[in-house]
BAGUFI-711057 format. One record per residue (C-alpha): residue in three letters; x, y, z. Coordinates in steps of 0.5 Angstrom, whole numbers, padded with zeros to 4 digits, always signed. Example, Ala and Ser with C-alpha at 12.3 -4.5 7.8 and 13.67 -1.06 7.14 Angstrom:
2
ALA+0025-0009+0016 SER+0027-0002+0014 
//
This chain:
295
MET-0014+0003+0045 HIS-0007+0002+0044 PHE-0004-0005+0045 LYS+0003-0005+0047 SER+0004-0012+0049 LEU+0000-0019+0046 SER-0002-0020+0053 ASP-0006-0014+0053 VAL-0009-0017+0046 HIS-0011-0024+0049 ARG-0014-0021+0055 PHE-0018-0016+0051 ASN-0021-0022+0047 ASN-0021-0027+0053 TYR-0016-0031+0050 PRO-0011-0035+0054 GLU-0004-0032+0055 PRO+0000-0032+0048 GLU+0005-0038+0047 HIS+0011-0032+0045 PRO+0011-0025+0048 LEU+0013-0022+0041 LEU+0008-0027+0036 THR+0001-0029+0037 LEU-0004-0032+0032 PHE-0011-0034+0033 THR-0017-0036+0029 CYS-0024-0032+0029 ASN-0030-0035+0031 PRO-0036-0033+0027 LEU-0041-0034+0033 ARG-0037-0029+0036 SER-0040-0021+0035 VAL-0035-0015+0036 THR-0037-0009+0039 SER-0035-0002+0037 TYR-0028+0000+0038 GLU-0022+0004+0035 LEU-0015+0001+0037 THR-0007+0002+0035 THR-0002-0003+0036 ASP+0006-0004+0036 PHE+0005-0010+0032 TYR+0004-0012+0025 VAL-0002-0016+0023 ILE-0004-0020+0018 ALA-0011-0022+0018 PHE-0016-0026+0013 LYS-0024-0025+0014 LYS-0031-0026+0011 LEU-0036-0021+0014 THR-0043-0021+0014 ALA-0044-0015+0017 GLY-0041-0009+0021 GLU-0035-0004+0018 ILE-0028-0004+0019 ARG-0025+0003+0018 TYR-0018+0005+0017 GLY-0017+0013+0017 LYS-0024+0015+0013 THR-0024+0009+0008 ARG-0029+0003+0009 TYR-0026-0004+0008 ASP-0030-0007+0003 HIS-0032-0014+0006 GLN-0036-0017+0000 SER-0032-0023-0001 GLY-0026-0027+0003 SER-0021-0021+0004 MET-0014-0020+0007 TYR-0011-0014+0010 PHE-0004-0012+0013 LEU-0003-0007+0018 LYS+0004-0004+0021 PRO+0005-0001+0028 GLN+0001+0005+0030 GLN-0004+0005+0024 VAL-0011+0006+0027 ILE-0017+0001+0026 GLN-0024+0002+0027 MET-0029-0004+0028 LYS-0036-0003+0029 ASP-0041-0009+0030 ILE-0037-0014+0026 ALA-0040-0021+0024 LEU-0036-0026+0021 ASP-0039-0031+0015 SER-0034-0036+0017 THR-0028-0037+0021 GLY-0022-0033+0020 PHE-0015-0032+0023 GLU-0010-0026+0025 ILE-0003-0027+0026 TRP+0001-0021+0030 PHE+0008-0020+0031 HIS+0013-0015+0034 GLU+0018-0012+0029 ASP+0023-0015+0035 TYR+0021-0022+0033 LEU+0024-0020+0026 SER+0031-0018+0029 GLY+0037-0022+0025 HIS+0032-0025+0020 PRO+0032-0022+0013 LEU+0025-0021+0013 HIS+0026-0015+0018 ASN+0029-0011+0012 GLU+0024-0015+0007 ILE+0018-0013+0010 LYS+0019-0006+0009 LYS+0018-0008+0001 TYR+0011-0010+0001 ASN+0008-0004+0000 TYR+0001-0007+0001 PHE+0002-0005+0009 ASN+0001+0002+0007 TYR-0005+0001+0003 GLU-0012+0003+0006 LEU-0017-0002+0008 ASN-0021-0001+0002 GLU-0016-0003-0002 ALA-0016-0010+0002 LEU-0014-0016-0002 HIS-0020-0020-0004 ILE-0018-0028-0006 SER-0021-0033-0009 PRO-0023-0040-0006 LYS-0016-0043-0009 GLU-0012-0037-0006 GLN-0015-0038+0000 GLN-0013-0045+0001 ILE-0006-0043+0000 ILE-0006-0038+0005 TRP-0010-0043+0010 ASP-0005-0048+0009 LEU+0001-0044+0011 TYR-0003-0041+0017 GLU-0004-0048+0019 LYS+0004-0050+0018 ILE+0005-0043+0023 ALA+0000-0046+0028 ASN+0003-0053+0028 GLU+0010-0050+0029 TYR+0007-0045+0034 CYS+0003-0049+0039 ASN+0008-0055+0039 ASN+0014-0054+0044 GLN+0018-0048+0040 ASP+0025-0050+0040 GLU+0031-0046+0037 PHE+0029-0048+0030 SER+0022-0045+0031 ARG+0023-0038+0029 ASP+0026-0039+0023 ILE+0021-0044+0020 ILE+0015-0039+0023 LEU+0018-0033+0019 GLY+0019-0037+0013 HIS+0012-0039+0013 ILE+0010-0032+0014 GLU+0015-0029+0008 SER+0011-0034+0004 ILE+0004-0031+0006 LEU+0007-0024+0004 LYS+0010-0027-0003 TYR+0003-0030-0005 SER+0000-0024-0003 LEU+0004-0020-0007 ARG+0002-0025-0013 PHE-0005-0024-0011 TYR-0005-0017-0011 LYS-0002-0017-0018 ARG-0008-0021-0020 GLN-0012-0016-0017 PHE-0009-0010-0021 MET-0010-0014-0027 ASN-0018-0015-0026 ARG-0018-0008-0024 PHE-0015-0006-0030 ILE-0020-0010-0034 LEU-0027-0008-0030 SER-0026-0001-0029 GLY-0021+0002-0035 THR-0014+0004-0034 THR-0012+0008-0028 VAL-0007+0011-0032 THR-0012+0015-0036 LYS-0016+0018-0030 PHE-0009+0020-0027 ASN-0007+0023-0034 LYS-0013+0027-0034 ALA-0013+0029-0027 LEU-0005+0031-0028 SER-0007+0035-0035 LEU-0013+0039-0031 TYR-0008+0041-0026 PHE-0004+0044-0031 GLU-0010+0047-0035 GLN-0013+0050-0029 GLY-0006+0054-0027 LEU-0005+0050-0021 LEU+0002+0049-0022 GLN+0003+0056-0021 LYS-0001+0057-0015 LYS+0000+0051-0011 GLY+0007+0048-0014 LEU+0009+0042-0016 PRO+0004+0036-0016 THR+0005+0030-0011 VAL+0003+0023-0012 ALA-0002+0024-0005 MET-0005+0030-0009 PHE-0008+0025-0014 ALA-0009+0019-0010 GLU-0014+0023-0006 GLU-0017+0025-0012 LEU-0018+0018-0015 ASN-0020+0015-0008 LEU-0014+0011-0007 SER-0008+0011-0002 ALA-0001+0014-0005 ARG+0002+0007-0005 TYR-0003+0003-0008 LEU-0004+0008-0014 SER+0003+0008-0015 ASP+0003+0000-0015 LEU-0003+0000-0020 LEU+0000+0005-0025 LYS+0007+0001-0025 GLN+0003-0005-0026 GLU-0001-0002-0032 THR+0005+0002-0035 GLY+0012+0000-0032 LYS+0012+0007-0029 THR+0011+0010-0022 ALA+0006+0015-0021 MET+0012+0020-0019 ASP+0015+0018-0026 LEU+0009+0020-0030 ILE+0009+0026-0026 HIS+0016+0028-0028 ILE+0015+0025-0036 PHE+0009+0030-0036 LEU+0013+0036-0033 VAL+0019+0035-0038 SER+0014+0034-0044 GLU+0011+0041-0042 ALA+0018+0044-0041 LYS+0020+0041-0048 ASN+0014+0045-0051 LEU+0015+0051-0048 LEU+0023+0051-0050 ASN+0021+0050-0057 GLN+0017+0056-0057 GLY+0023+0060-0055 ASP+0020+0066-0052 LEU+0022+0064-0044 THR+0028+0063-0041 ILE+0030+0057-0037 ASN+0028+0060-0030 GLU+0022+0063-0033 ILE+0020+0056-0035 ALA+0022+0053-0029 TYR+0018+0057-0025 SER+0012+0057-0029 LEU+0012+0049-0028 GLY+0012+0050-0021 PHE+0019+0049-0019 GLU+0022+0054-0014 ASN+0029+0051-0015 PRO+0031+0052-0023 PRO+0037+0048-0022 TYR+0033+0042-0020 PHE+0028+0043-0026 SER+0035+0043-0030 ARG+0037+0036-0027 LEU+0030+0033-0028 PHE+0030+0035-0035 LYS+0037+0032-0036 LYS+0035+0026-0032 GLU+0029+0025-0037 THR+0032+0027-0044 GLY+0040+0026-0043 ILE+0041+0033-0045 SER+0040+0040-0041 PRO+0034+0045-0042 ASN+0039+0050-0046 GLU+0042+0044-0050 PHE+0035+0042-0052 LYS+0033+0049-0054 LYS+0039+0050-0058 GLN+0038+0044-0062 PHE+0031+0046-0064 LEU+0033+0053-0066 ASN+0039+0050-0070 
//
């Protein structure tokens, strides 16, 4: 199914017509079971749910529903529901990109990377955090249901933005907990990167990508990069570049290969690009670095 309008969403759920054509919100009844279906929408969705049974899937990943969790969907993402049963009341907020037009959130929302996370990277929030989110939801609901006027949209978007900012803070906490419980992601990432080099895959497959290692570590590319940023201050791409430059320095110090040969051996199809990256990371060109070592 694909939901183009909020009226379609409401009819599917047997709800009354929405109060606004571009924004709707509703609580999810724990007594109401959900049959299996797959859908896409033209809307952003912010949801909080506690599941006792069933599955929510996005892509090939399974949504971890062991605790109260939030998930964030952007337009055109595919989501699958199967035999869902809720432990307690949850909520969903749906809004179209056009609802954000002319408001700073229209651009700011693209900076919240968790809209690109997989559902198995949902945000698990504590009871205290849940209360903060529920309070904001109630403020939105009060404004939504009480004779909307010229101020309503700015007030509602202000509360939605607060939910997004709090969620970013809570994700930072979740990153730290993950670091403590399962060891550093950067160790696993660097091991995968080293193995890629040792197996000669730079020559066979070319430069490694963040998506490549994210798949190996069972994470989305955006989640992996944010997690590494939390642990090291560097993104996944930053770490790939640091690794390549380190290997380039080693080869330059050996003095046997030309700059072009080193570039090709490290998976660069374009040697000038290799030279630009090297200078960006070190402040000098590969030739200058080589001369310094020989001198």
